[in-house]
C-alpha positions in Angstrom: -0.1 0.2 0.4 1.7 3.6 -1.2 1.9 6.2 1.7 -1.2 8.3 -0.1 -3.8 5.5 0.2 -3.0 5.0 3.8 -3.3 8.5 4.4 -6.6 8.5 3.3 -7.4 5.6 5.0 -6.2 6.7 8.3 -8.2 9.9 7.4 -11.6 8.0 7.1 -10.7 5.4 10.1 -10.0 8.5 12.4 -13.4 8.9 13.1 -14.4 5.4 13.5 -15.4 3.1 16.8 -13.8 -0.2 17.1 -15.7 -3.1 15.9 -13.5 -5.9 17.4 -12.4 -6.1 20.7 -9.8 -8.5 22.2 -9.5 -9.4 25.7 -8.0 -11.6 28.2 -9.1 -14.7 25.8 -7.1 -13.6 23.3 -8.2 -14.4 19.5 -11.4 -17.0 19.5 -13.3 -18.3 17.1 -16.0 -15.8 17.9 -13.5 -13.2 17.7 -12.3 -14.6 14.3 -16.0 -14.9 12.7 -16.8 -11.4 13.7 -13.3 -9.4 12.1 -14.0 -12.1 9.2 -18.0 -10.2 9.2 -16.8 -6.7 9.9 -14.0 -7.0 7.1 -16.4 -8.1 4.6 -19.1 -5.8 5.5 -16.8 -2.8 6.2 -13.8 -3.1 4.5 -11.8 -0.7 7.0 -12.8 -1.5 10.6 -11.0 -0.6 13.7 -9.5 -3.1 16.4 -9.2 -2.5 20.3 -7.2 -4.8 22.0 -7.1 -4.8 25.5 -4.0 -6.2 26.2 -1.0 -5.0 28.6 1.9 -5.8 26.8 3.0 -3.8 23.7 5.3 -7.2 21.8 2.0 -8.9 22.7 -0.2 -6.6 20.9 2.2 -6.6 17.8 1.9 -10.5 17.5 -2.3 -10.4 17.7 -2.2 -8.0 15.1 0.3 -9.3 13.0 -1.6 -12.7 13.5 -4.8 -11.3 12.5 -3.5 -9.3 9.7 -1.6 -12.5 8.3 -5.1 -14.8 8.7 -7.4 -12.2 7.3 -5.5 -11.3 4.3 -5.8 -7.8 5.9 -3.3 -4.9 5.6 -2.4 -2.6 8.8 -3.0 0.7 8.5 -2.2 2.3 11.1 -1.6 1.1 15.5 -1.3 3.3 17.9 -1.8 1.9 21.4 -4.1 -0.3 22.3 -6.1 0.2 18.4 -5.1 -1.0 15.1 -6.6 0.6 12.0 -6.9 -2.5 9.5 -7.9 -2.8 6.0 -8.9 -5.3 3.2 -11.0 -4.5 0.1 -14.0 -6.5 0.2 -15.0 -8.6 -2.9 -18.6 -6.8 -3.7 -18.8 -4.3 -1.9 -22.1 -2.9 0.2 -22.2 1.0 -0.4 -24.6 0.9 2.5 -21.7 -0.7 5.3 -18.5 0.1 3.4 -16.4 3.1 5.4 -15.0 3.9 2.5 -18.2 4.0 -0.2 -20.7 5.5 2.3 
């Protein structure tokens, strides 16, 4: 992803609220399913990680991006902005088309 596209996505993502939250139990089947649905519906989502260690947060974010074929746009503190283009974007749900 080039820097212009990344900047555009960060601008859109600034006003978004976290859709998926990952806490003490880590990444479960439910979290994986919800993340997949959110990426397919919204394309650009925020994920909140209630994990105290920064190294663990980075590991979880990289795992999520690899598993769901998504790209990390930005990570600040305990919030990550993740993007994956939808196969058939829905204009009513996509954060990029609204």
